[in-house]
PyMOL CGO cylinders between C-alpha atoms (Angstrom):
from pymol import cmd
from pymol.cgo import CYLINDER

trace = [
    CYLINDER, 2.36, -11.56, 13.24, -0.20, -9.26, 11.64, 0.3, 1, 1, 1, 1, 1, 1,
    CYLINDER, -0.20, -9.26, 11.64, -0.76, -8.75, 7.92, 0.3, 1, 1, 1, 1, 1, 1,
    CYLINDER, -0.76, -8.75, 7.92, -2.25, -5.90, 6.10, 0.3, 1, 1, 1, 1, 1, 1,
    CYLINDER, -2.25, -5.90, 6.10, -3.16, -6.25, 2.28, 0.3, 1, 1, 1, 1, 1, 1,
    CYLINDER, -3.16, -6.25, 2.28, -4.55, -3.47, 0.17, 0.3, 1, 1, 1, 1, 1, 1,
    CYLINDER, -4.55, -3.47, 0.17, -5.46, -3.34, -3.30, 0.3, 1, 1, 1, 1, 1, 1,
    CYLINDER, -5.46, -3.34, -3.30, -6.39, -0.34, -5.89, 0.3, 1, 1, 1, 1, 1, 1,
    CYLINDER, -6.39, -0.34, -5.89, -7.86, 0.09, -8.94, 0.3, 1, 1, 1, 1, 1, 1,
    CYLINDER, -7.86, 0.09, -8.94, -6.31, 3.44, -10.39, 0.3, 1, 1, 1, 1, 1, 1,
    CYLINDER, -6.31, 3.44, -10.39, -8.31, 6.04, -12.12, 0.3, 1, 1, 1, 1, 1, 1,
    CYLINDER, -8.31, 6.04, -12.12, -7.99, 5.86, -15.88, 0.3, 1, 1, 1, 1, 1, 1,
    CYLINDER, -7.99, 5.86, -15.88, -5.93, 9.22, -15.96, 0.3, 1, 1, 1, 1, 1, 1,
    CYLINDER, -5.93, 9.22, -15.96, -3.06, 7.57, -13.76, 0.3, 1, 1, 1, 1, 1, 1,
    CYLINDER, -3.06, 7.57, -13.76, 0.10, 7.09, -15.81, 0.3, 1, 1, 1, 1, 1, 1,
    CYLINDER, 0.10, 7.09, -15.81, 2.81, 4.65, -15.36, 0.3, 1, 1, 1, 1, 1, 1,
    CYLINDER, 2.81, 4.65, -15.36, 5.16, 7.49, -14.20, 0.3, 1, 1, 1, 1, 1, 1,
    CYLINDER, 5.16, 7.49, -14.20, 2.69, 8.00, -11.30, 0.3, 1, 1, 1, 1, 1, 1,
    CYLINDER, 2.69, 8.00, -11.30, 2.40, 4.49, -10.28, 0.3, 1, 1, 1, 1, 1, 1,
    CYLINDER, 2.40, 4.49, -10.28, 6.27, 4.22, -10.34, 0.3, 1, 1, 1, 1, 1, 1,
    CYLINDER, 6.27, 4.22, -10.34, 6.48, 7.35, -8.06, 0.3, 1, 1, 1, 1, 1, 1,
    CYLINDER, 6.48, 7.35, -8.06, 3.89, 5.84, -5.73, 0.3, 1, 1, 1, 1, 1, 1,
    CYLINDER, 3.89, 5.84, -5.73, 6.21, 2.66, -5.46, 0.3, 1, 1, 1, 1, 1, 1,
    CYLINDER, 6.21, 2.66, -5.46, 9.16, 4.80, -4.77, 0.3, 1, 1, 1, 1, 1, 1,
    CYLINDER, 9.16, 4.80, -4.77, 7.10, 6.57, -2.09, 0.3, 1, 1, 1, 1, 1, 1,
    CYLINDER, 7.10, 6.57, -2.09, 6.11, 3.58, -0.47, 0.3, 1, 1, 1, 1, 1, 1,
    CYLINDER, 6.11, 3.58, -0.47, 9.58, 2.20, -0.36, 0.3, 1, 1, 1, 1, 1, 1,
    CYLINDER, 9.58, 2.20, -0.36, 10.71, 5.01, 1.45, 0.3, 1, 1, 1, 1, 1, 1,
    CYLINDER, 10.71, 5.01, 1.45, 8.18, 4.37, 4.37, 0.3, 1, 1, 1, 1, 1, 1,
    CYLINDER, 8.18, 4.37, 4.37, 10.11, 1.30, 5.29, 0.3, 1, 1, 1, 1, 1, 1,
    CYLINDER, 10.11, 1.30, 5.29, 13.13, 3.38, 6.14, 0.3, 1, 1, 1, 1, 1, 1,
    CYLINDER, 13.13, 3.38, 6.14, 11.08, 5.84, 8.23, 0.3, 1, 1, 1, 1, 1, 1,
    CYLINDER, 11.08, 5.84, 8.23, 8.61, 3.79, 10.10, 0.3, 1, 1, 1, 1, 1, 1,
    CYLINDER, 8.61, 3.79, 10.10, 10.45, 1.08, 12.07, 0.3, 1, 1, 1, 1, 1, 1,
    CYLINDER, 10.45, 1.08, 12.07, 7.36, -0.77, 13.09, 0.3, 1, 1, 1, 1, 1, 1,
    CYLINDER, 7.36, -0.77, 13.09, 7.02, -1.85, 9.46, 0.3, 1, 1, 1, 1, 1, 1,
    CYLINDER, 7.02, -1.85, 9.46, 8.18, -5.51, 9.06, 0.3, 1, 1, 1, 1, 1, 1,
    CYLINDER, 8.18, -5.51, 9.06, 8.20, -7.06, 5.52, 0.3, 1, 1, 1, 1, 1, 1,
    CYLINDER, 8.20, -7.06, 5.52, 6.68, -4.71, 3.14, 0.3, 1, 1, 1, 1, 1, 1,
    CYLINDER, 6.68, -4.71, 3.14, 6.20, -5.64, -0.59, 0.3, 1, 1, 1, 1, 1, 1,
    CYLINDER, 6.20, -5.64, -0.59, 3.98, -4.01, -3.30, 0.3, 1, 1, 1, 1, 1, 1,
    CYLINDER, 3.98, -4.01, -3.30, 3.64, -3.67, -6.97, 0.3, 1, 1, 1, 1, 1, 1,
    CYLINDER, 3.64, -3.67, -6.97, 1.24, -3.34, -10.08, 0.3, 1, 1, 1, 1, 1, 1,
    CYLINDER, 1.24, -3.34, -10.08, -0.78, -6.27, -11.25, 0.3, 1, 1, 1, 1, 1, 1,
    CYLINDER, -0.78, -6.27, -11.25, 0.90, -8.54, -14.19, 0.3, 1, 1, 1, 1, 1, 1,
    CYLINDER, 0.90, -8.54, -14.19, -2.25, -8.08, -16.25, 0.3, 1, 1, 1, 1, 1, 1,
    CYLINDER, -2.25, -8.08, -16.25, -2.60, -11.93, -16.42, 0.3, 1, 1, 1, 1, 1, 1,
    CYLINDER, -2.60, -11.93, -16.42, -6.32, -11.99, -15.55, 0.3, 1, 1, 1, 1, 1, 1,
    CYLINDER, -6.32, -11.99, -15.55, -9.26, -9.72, -16.53, 0.3, 1, 1, 1, 1, 1, 1,
    CYLINDER, -9.26, -9.72, -16.53, -10.89, -7.95, -13.30, 0.3, 1, 1, 1, 1, 1, 1,
    CYLINDER, -10.89, -7.95, -13.30, -7.85, -7.71, -11.03, 0.3, 1, 1, 1, 1, 1, 1,
    CYLINDER, -7.85, -7.71, -11.03, -7.17, -4.64, -9.13, 0.3, 1, 1, 1, 1, 1, 1,
    CYLINDER, -7.17, -4.64, -9.13, -4.22, -2.67, -10.46, 0.3, 1, 1, 1, 1, 1, 1,
    CYLINDER, -4.22, -2.67, -10.46, -1.63, -2.50, -7.51, 0.3, 1, 1, 1, 1, 1, 1,
    CYLINDER, -1.63, -2.50, -7.51, -1.28, -4.27, -4.16, 0.3, 1, 1, 1, 1, 1, 1,
    CYLINDER, -1.28, -4.27, -4.16, 0.35, -3.56, -0.97, 0.3, 1, 1, 1, 1, 1, 1,
    CYLINDER, 0.35, -3.56, -0.97, 1.24, -6.26, 1.52, 0.3, 1, 1, 1, 1, 1, 1,
    CYLINDER, 1.24, -6.26, 1.52, 2.66, -5.22, 5.03, 0.3, 1, 1, 1, 1, 1, 1,
    CYLINDER, 2.66, -5.22, 5.03, 3.49, -7.51, 7.88, 0.3, 1, 1, 1, 1, 1, 1,
    CYLINDER, 3.49, -7.51, 7.88, 3.96, -5.89, 11.39, 0.3, 1, 1, 1, 1, 1, 1,
    CYLINDER, 3.96, -5.89, 11.39, 4.77, -7.86, 14.72, 0.3, 1, 1, 1, 1, 1, 1,
    CYLINDER, 4.77, -7.86, 14.72, 1.62, -6.59, 16.37, 0.3, 1, 1, 1, 1, 1, 1,
    CYLINDER, 1.62, -6.59, 16.37, -1.75, -4.75, 15.74, 0.3, 1, 1, 1, 1, 1, 1,
    CYLINDER, -1.75, -4.75, 15.74, -0.11, -2.01, 17.67, 0.3, 1, 1, 1, 1, 1, 1,
    CYLINDER, -0.11, -2.01, 17.67, 2.59, -1.86, 15.18, 0.3, 1, 1, 1, 1, 1, 1,
    CYLINDER, 2.59, -1.86, 15.18, 0.16, -1.73, 12.36, 0.3, 1, 1, 1, 1, 1, 1,
    CYLINDER, 0.16, -1.73, 12.36, -1.72, 1.00, 13.88, 0.3, 1, 1, 1, 1, 1, 1,
    CYLINDER, -1.72, 1.00, 13.88, 1.44, 3.03, 14.25, 0.3, 1, 1, 1, 1, 1, 1,
    CYLINDER, 1.44, 3.03, 14.25, 2.23, 2.61, 10.49, 0.3, 1, 1, 1, 1, 1, 1,
    CYLINDER, 2.23, 2.61, 10.49, -1.35, 3.35, 9.70, 0.3, 1, 1, 1, 1, 1, 1,
    CYLINDER, -1.35, 3.35, 9.70, -1.54, 6.73, 11.69, 0.3, 1, 1, 1, 1, 1, 1,
    CYLINDER, -1.54, 6.73, 11.69, 2.12, 7.76, 10.99, 0.3, 1, 1, 1, 1, 1, 1,
    CYLINDER, 2.12, 7.76, 10.99, 2.41, 11.13, 9.30, 0.3, 1, 1, 1, 1, 1, 1,
    CYLINDER, 2.41, 11.13, 9.30, 4.73, 10.00, 6.44, 0.3, 1, 1, 1, 1, 1, 1,
    CYLINDER, 4.73, 10.00, 6.44, 2.21, 7.09, 5.58, 0.3, 1, 1, 1, 1, 1, 1,
    CYLINDER, 2.21, 7.09, 5.58, -0.64, 9.49, 5.75, 0.3, 1, 1, 1, 1, 1, 1,
    CYLINDER, -0.64, 9.49, 5.75, 1.43, 11.97, 3.42, 0.3, 1, 1, 1, 1, 1, 1,
    CYLINDER, 1.43, 11.97, 3.42, 1.96, 9.12, 0.97, 0.3, 1, 1, 1, 1, 1, 1,
    CYLINDER, 1.96, 9.12, 0.97, -1.67, 8.44, 0.87, 0.3, 1, 1, 1, 1, 1, 1,
    CYLINDER, -1.67, 8.44, 0.87, -2.51, 12.24, 0.20, 0.3, 1, 1, 1, 1, 1, 1,
    CYLINDER, -2.51, 12.24, 0.20, 0.17, 12.73, -2.30, 0.3, 1, 1, 1, 1, 1, 1,
    CYLINDER, 0.17, 12.73, -2.30, -0.08, 9.66, -4.41, 0.3, 1, 1, 1, 1, 1, 1,
    CYLINDER, -0.08, 9.66, -4.41, -3.30, 7.68, -3.58, 0.3, 1, 1, 1, 1, 1, 1,
    CYLINDER, -3.30, 7.68, -3.58, -6.41, 9.95, -2.57, 0.3, 1, 1, 1, 1, 1, 1,
    CYLINDER, -6.41, 9.95, -2.57, -8.29, 10.97, -5.46, 0.3, 1, 1, 1, 1, 1, 1,
    CYLINDER, -8.29, 10.97, -5.46, -6.49, 8.61, -7.68, 0.3, 1, 1, 1, 1, 1, 1,
    CYLINDER, -6.49, 8.61, -7.68, -8.17, 5.25, -7.20, 0.3, 1, 1, 1, 1, 1, 1,
    CYLINDER, -8.17, 5.25, -7.20, -11.59, 4.23, -8.41, 0.3, 1, 1, 1, 1, 1, 1,
    CYLINDER, -11.59, 4.23, -8.41, -11.82, 1.39, -6.12, 0.3, 1, 1, 1, 1, 1, 1,
    CYLINDER, -11.82, 1.39, -6.12, -10.01, 0.13, -2.81, 0.3, 1, 1, 1, 1, 1, 1,
    CYLINDER, -10.01, 0.13, -2.81, -10.16, -3.11, -1.00, 0.3, 1, 1, 1, 1, 1, 1,
    CYLINDER, -10.16, -3.11, -1.00, -8.37, -4.10, 2.16, 0.3, 1, 1, 1, 1, 1, 1,
    CYLINDER, -8.37, -4.10, 2.16, -7.98, -6.90, 4.64, 0.3, 1, 1, 1, 1, 1, 1,
    CYLINDER, -7.98, -6.90, 4.64, -6.10, -7.32, 8.14, 0.3, 1, 1, 1, 1, 1, 1,
    CYLINDER, -6.10, -7.32, 8.14, -5.43, -10.63, 9.42, 0.3, 1, 1, 1, 1, 1, 1,
    CYLINDER, -5.43, -10.63, 9.42, -3.41, -12.76, 12.00, 0.3, 1, 1, 1, 1, 1, 1,
    CYLINDER, -3.41, -12.76, 12.00, -0.68, -14.26, 10.02, 0.3, 1, 1, 1, 1, 1, 1,
    CYLINDER, -0.68, -14.26, 10.02, 0.53, -16.48, 12.66, 0.3, 1, 1, 1, 1, 1, 1,
]
cmd.load_cgo(trace, "trace")
């Protein structure tokens, strides 16, 4: 199993409605990209200072399935419409989840 984790810090002008719309767009990816296994995401709960604002955790059967997701036009459109230009920081890791 392969896991991809990405975290964002939103720009100061990103409002809660945009964050909610981003979540809905991410949810829609699961229905259109069959290579996606488990897929969870959400805003930080604000329990500790310095955390990122949003996280996405996706699981895939293989690295090839992840690459299919990464490069899929629907995923790229979500990035273009909801993420690109709206984040001040991004961090990601991909690892073998056994």
